[in-house]
C-alpha positions as CSV (number, residue, x, y, z in Angstrom):
1,X,10.4,81.6,-77.1
2,X,7.7,80.2,-79.5
3,X,4.2,79.2,-78.6
4,X,1.5,77.5,-80.3
5,X,-1.6,79.4,-80.3
6,X,-4.9,77.6,-81.4
7,X,-6.6,79.0,-84.4
8,X,-9.7,80.9,-83.8
9,X,-12.8,78.6,-83.3
10,X,-10.7,75.3,-83.3
11,X,-9.7,73.4,-80.3
12,X,-6.6,71.1,-79.6
13,X,-7.4,67.6,-79.7
14,X,-5.6,65.4,-77.2
15,X,-3.6,62.6,-78.6
16,X,-5.0,59.4,-77.2
17,X,-2.6,56.8,-78.7
18,X,0.6,55.9,-76.7
19,X,3.9,56.0,-78.6
20,X,5.3,52.3,-78.0
21,X,8.3,53.0,-80.3
22,X,10.8,53.8,-77.5
23,X,9.4,50.8,-75.5
24,X,10.0,48.3,-78.2
25,X,13.6,49.6,-78.8
26,X,14.6,49.3,-75.3
27,X,13.0,45.6,-75.1
28,X,14.9,44.7,-78.4
29,X,18.3,46.0,-76.8
30,X,17.8,44.2,-73.8
31,X,16.7,41.2,-75.7
32,X,20.1,41.4,-77.7
33,X,22.0,42.0,-74.7
34,X,20.8,38.8,-72.9
35,X,21.2,36.6,-75.9
36,X,24.9,37.6,-76.2
37,X,25.6,37.3,-72.1
38,X,23.7,34.0,-71.4
39,X,26.1,31.8,-73.3
40,X,29.0,33.2,-71.6
41,X,27.5,32.9,-68.0
42,X,26.5,29.3,-68.5
43,X,29.7,28.0,-70.0
44,X,32.5,30.0,-68.2
45,X,33.9,26.9,-66.2
46,X,33.9,23.4,-67.9
47,X,32.8,21.0,-65.1
48,X,31.9,17.3,-65.4
49,X,28.8,16.9,-63.0
50,X,28.1,13.5,-61.7
51,X,25.3,11.5,-63.0
52,X,22.3,10.3,-60.9
53,X,22.7,6.8,-59.8
54,X,20.6,4.7,-57.4
55,X,22.1,1.5,-56.4
56,X,20.2,-1.2,-54.6
57,X,22.5,-2.6,-52.2
58,X,22.1,-5.3,-49.6
59,X,23.3,-4.6,-46.1
60,X,25.9,-6.8,-44.7
61,X,25.8,-7.8,-40.9
62,X,29.1,-6.2,-40.6
63,X,28.3,-2.9,-42.0
64,X,28.1,0.0,-39.4
65,X,24.8,1.9,-39.4
66,X,25.0,5.4,-38.0
67,X,21.6,7.2,-37.6
68,X,20.5,10.8,-37.2
69,X,17.0,11.6,-35.6
70,X,14.9,14.5,-36.2
71,X,16.5,16.5,-33.2
72,X,20.1,16.0,-34.5
73,X,21.2,13.1,-32.0
74,X,23.6,10.8,-33.5
75,X,23.2,6.9,-32.9
76,X,25.7,4.2,-33.6
77,X,23.6,1.2,-34.4
78,X,20.8,1.8,-31.7
79,X,23.2,3.5,-28.9
80,X,23.6,7.1,-28.6
81,X,26.8,8.7,-29.4
82,X,28.0,11.0,-26.5
83,X,30.3,13.3,-28.7
84,X,32.1,13.8,-32.0
85,X,35.5,12.5,-30.4
86,X,33.8,9.4,-29.1
87,X,32.3,8.8,-32.7
88,X,35.9,9.4,-34.3
89,X,37.5,6.8,-31.7
90,X,34.9,4.2,-32.6
91,X,35.5,4.7,-36.2
92,X,39.4,4.6,-36.0
93,X,38.8,1.2,-34.3
94,X,36.9,0.2,-37.3
95,X,39.4,1.8,-39.9
96,X,42.1,-0.6,-38.9
97,X,40.4,-3.8,-39.6
98,X,41.7,-5.9,-42.6
99,X,38.4,-5.9,-44.0
100,X,37.1,-2.3,-43.2
101,X,33.2,-2.3,-43.3
102,X,31.1,0.2,-44.8
103,X,29.5,3.1,-42.7
104,X,25.9,3.6,-43.6
105,X,24.2,6.9,-42.7
106,X,20.5,7.1,-42.1
107,X,19.2,10.6,-41.6
108,X,15.8,11.8,-40.7
109,X,14.4,14.0,-43.5
110,X,13.5,16.7,-40.7
111,X,17.0,16.9,-39.2
112,X,19.6,19.6,-40.1
113,X,22.5,18.8,-42.5
114,X,25.0,19.6,-39.7
115,X,25.0,16.2,-37.8
116,X,25.3,14.4,-41.1
117,X,28.3,16.6,-42.0
118,X,29.8,15.8,-38.7
119,X,29.4,12.0,-39.2
120,X,31.1,12.4,-42.7
121,X,33.9,14.4,-41.3
122,X,34.7,11.9,-38.6
123,X,34.8,9.1,-41.0
124,X,37.2,11.2,-43.2
125,X,39.3,11.8,-40.1
126,X,39.1,8.1,-39.0
127,X,40.3,7.0,-42.5
128,X,36.9,5.2,-43.6
129,X,36.9,4.6,-47.1
130,X,33.4,3.7,-47.9
131,X,30.3,5.7,-46.9
132,X,26.8,5.1,-48.1
133,X,23.6,6.9,-47.5
134,X,20.2,4.8,-46.8
135,X,17.3,6.3,-48.2
136,X,13.7,5.1,-48.5
137,X,12.6,4.1,-52.1
138,X,10.1,6.0,-53.8
139,X,6.4,4.8,-53.8
140,X,5.7,2.6,-56.9
141,X,3.1,3.8,-59.2
């Protein structure tokens, strides 16, 4: 086994510089790996995403407005709906009309998504073709 013995009268000096070469090598390798893999991850499945579109529509008197309050209670116009089956039965009566009215959903922003999902599911089961969401327009300025 070999040992470095300092020369007489001389003292070892501590190296105060940090060797950054290994750090730079690792960072360059990681950068190359990320540059190669990111395009593959982003474009793996081609999907046409819908475009954002806000249409101002006038409500007609025959449109059905279903509301959800902050507690998740569902209302048909102004009357509370007892159950999901009751909602489906009411929607089935509307679905068979020759001029099927639109169903507009008003959901409180503090409510969960579950009641709104139940309304959409009930409309689907009843055969309603047009569903819209009523939102508040953004403040001007």
